[in-house]
Every structure is written in C-alpha cells, then in structure tokens.
C-alpha positions as CSV (number, residue, x, y, z in Angstrom):
1,M,99.5,100.2,106.2
2,K,97.5,102.0,108.9
3,D,95.5,100.0,111.5
4,R,92.9,102.8,111.6
5,W,92.4,105.9,109.5
6,I,91.4,109.2,111.0
7,Q,88.1,110.1,109.5
8,V,87.3,113.9,109.2
9,G,83.8,115.0,108.5
10,V,83.6,118.2,106.4
11,I,80.2,119.8,106.6
12,G,78.7,122.8,104.9
13,A,76.0,124.0,102.5
14,G,75.2,122.3,99.1
15,S,74.9,125.9,97.8
16,A,77.9,128.0,98.9
17,G,79.6,131.2,98.0
18,D,83.1,131.5,96.4
19,Q,84.9,132.0,99.8
20,E,83.3,129.0,101.4
21,L,84.1,126.8,98.3
22,A,87.7,128.0,98.3
23,W,88.0,127.3,102.0
24,A,86.4,123.8,101.6
25,E,88.8,122.9,98.8
26,E,91.8,123.8,100.9
27,V,90.4,122.0,104.0
28,G,90.1,118.9,101.8
29,R,93.7,119.3,100.6
30,E,94.9,119.7,104.2
31,V,93.0,116.6,105.4
32,A,94.4,114.5,102.6
33,R,98.0,115.8,103.3
34,R,97.6,114.5,106.8
35,G,96.6,111.0,105.5
36,A,93.1,111.1,106.8
37,V,89.9,110.1,105.1
38,L,87.5,112.9,104.3
39,L,83.8,112.2,104.9
40,C,81.1,114.5,103.7
41,G,77.5,114.5,102.4
42,G,78.7,113.6,99.0
43,L,76.7,116.2,97.0
44,G,77.6,119.7,95.7
45,G,78.8,122.9,97.2
46,V,81.1,122.6,100.2
47,M,80.9,118.8,100.0
48,E,82.1,118.7,96.4
49,A,84.8,121.4,96.9
50,A,86.3,119.5,99.9
51,A,86.2,116.2,98.1
52,F,87.9,117.8,95.1
53,G,90.7,119.2,97.2
54,A,91.2,115.9,99.0
55,R,91.3,113.9,95.7
56,E,93.7,116.4,94.2
57,E,96.1,115.5,97.0
58,G,95.6,111.8,96.5
59,G,93.2,111.4,99.4
60,M,90.3,109.1,100.0
61,T,86.8,110.5,100.2
62,V,83.5,109.0,101.4
63,G,80.1,110.5,100.6
64,I,77.3,109.7,103.0
65,L,74.4,110.3,100.6
66,P,70.8,111.2,101.4
67,G,69.3,109.2,98.5
68,P,69.1,105.6,97.4
69,D,71.7,105.7,94.6
70,R,75.4,105.9,95.2
71,W,75.9,107.3,91.7
72,E,74.3,110.6,92.8
73,A,77.6,111.4,94.5
74,N,79.8,114.2,93.1
75,P,82.6,113.0,90.8
76,Y,85.3,113.4,93.6
77,I,83.8,110.8,96.0
78,S,85.8,107.6,96.2
79,I,83.2,105.6,98.0
80,G,79.5,106.5,98.0
81,V,77.2,105.3,100.8
82,A,73.6,105.4,99.7
83,T,71.5,105.7,102.8
84,D,68.0,106.6,101.4
85,M,67.5,108.5,104.7
86,G,67.4,112.1,103.6
87,H,68.6,114.5,106.4
88,A,68.7,111.6,108.8
89,R,72.0,110.6,107.1
90,N,73.5,113.5,109.0
91,V,73.7,111.2,112.1
92,I,75.7,108.6,110.1
93,L,78.1,111.2,108.8
94,V,78.7,112.7,112.3
95,R,78.9,109.3,114.1
96,S,81.4,108.0,111.5
97,S,83.7,111.0,111.8
98,D,86.4,111.3,114.5
99,G,85.9,115.1,114.3
100,L,84.3,117.7,112.1
101,I,85.1,120.9,110.3
102,A,82.1,123.1,109.5
103,V,82.7,125.5,106.5
104,G,79.9,128.1,106.3
105,G,76.6,126.3,106.2
106,Q,72.9,126.5,106.5
107,Y,70.3,124.6,108.6
108,G,71.6,121.2,107.5
109,T,75.0,122.1,108.8
110,L,73.5,123.3,112.0
111,S,71.8,120.0,112.5
112,E,75.1,118.2,112.0
113,L,76.8,120.6,114.5
114,A,74.1,119.8,117.0
115,I,74.5,116.1,116.6
116,A,78.3,116.4,116.9
117,L,78.0,118.4,120.1
118,K,75.4,116.1,121.6
119,T,77.6,113.1,120.9
120,G,80.9,114.7,122.1
121,K,82.6,115.0,118.7
122,P,85.1,117.8,118.3
123,V,84.0,120.5,115.9
124,V,86.0,123.3,114.3
125,S,84.1,126.2,112.7
126,L,85.4,128.0,109.7
127,G,82.9,130.8,109.0
128,S,80.1,128.6,110.2
129,W,77.5,128.9,113.0
130,N,78.8,130.9,116.0
131,L,77.7,128.5,118.8
132,G,80.4,129.3,121.3
133,P,82.4,126.7,123.2
134,P,83.0,123.8,122.8
135,V,83.0,124.7,119.1
136,I,86.5,125.7,118.1
137,R,86.8,128.8,115.9
138,A,89.4,129.0,113.1
139,A,90.4,131.8,110.7
140,S,91.8,129.7,107.8
141,P,91.5,126.2,106.4
142,K,95.0,125.3,107.5
143,E,94.3,126.5,111.1
144,A,91.0,124.6,111.1
145,V,92.7,121.3,110.2
146,E,95.6,121.9,112.6
147,K,93.2,122.6,115.5
148,L,91.1,119.5,114.8
149,F,94.1,117.3,114.6
150,Q,95.5,118.8,117.8
151,V,92.3,117.8,119.6
152,L,92.2,114.4,118.0
153,T,95.8,113.6,119.0
154,E,95.2,114.7,122.6
155,R,92.4,112.2,123.0
C-alpha cells in the first residue's frame, strides 16, 4: 500500500474535438499505468475521455464537480466531489493536484492553468494554451505524462 498517491489533474474542455478526446483518453491510460490518481472536473469532453482511459487501465478517478450533486459525474468517475461552486471548483482541482496536464481547452482550462502557474504547480500542455515557460510543451500523450512525472520526481 502506498503512503501517498500521486494526483494528476487532467484539464480540458467539456466540448472537445476527436483529436483532443483521443489524447485525453491516452493521457488517462498513462496516468493509471503509473499508479497515480487522475483528478478532473468530472463532466464530459476531455474530462470524461481521460477518466475513461484511466478506468480502462484499472485506475482511480476523482471528479471535482461544479454542482451540488455528485451523481452528475460522468460514469468513469470513481469518486465524485460535489462542490456547488461552479467555476470556483477549479481552485480545488488545481490545489488537489500534484501537477496538471492540459489537453486542448477553452477559457475554463485557461483559468485552471493560471491558478496552477500562480500556485507553482507544474503544467504540461498537450495542444493547449501556448503560454510559454514555465508551461512544458508535449507532442503526445505519453510524452506529456513522462514529462510531468519527471518534474514530480525531481521535486
């Protein structure tokens, strides 16, 4: 049994294209293969694809939900956390993650990236906002997870 689980936040749009969904699913698989817990916003799009990938590999998923009902989570969420905080739940997601991987995304993803950068959390971008350093760029899901774990193990 582990004393502490690595918690990886996967962030991205609730409405995403095919490429982003495929990337998110593979990111979820890679996170689970490394024995980490996947945190996300718990709804659809990138969040659902990442949770699906993680669960397919036997991983644990946690959804930090914007509404008051944990049952609003997508079916691949192991543990739903109902915040009833709307977008303010982004702070909880970021603060609860050891590091984050952004897959594509819109303004909600940008807010999570800003919170992560403000609070010193490592962030890897896979087709997401090009904010420059310290955001780490990756070209594939496997590379994104490898780069994040490299940073986390160096800490």
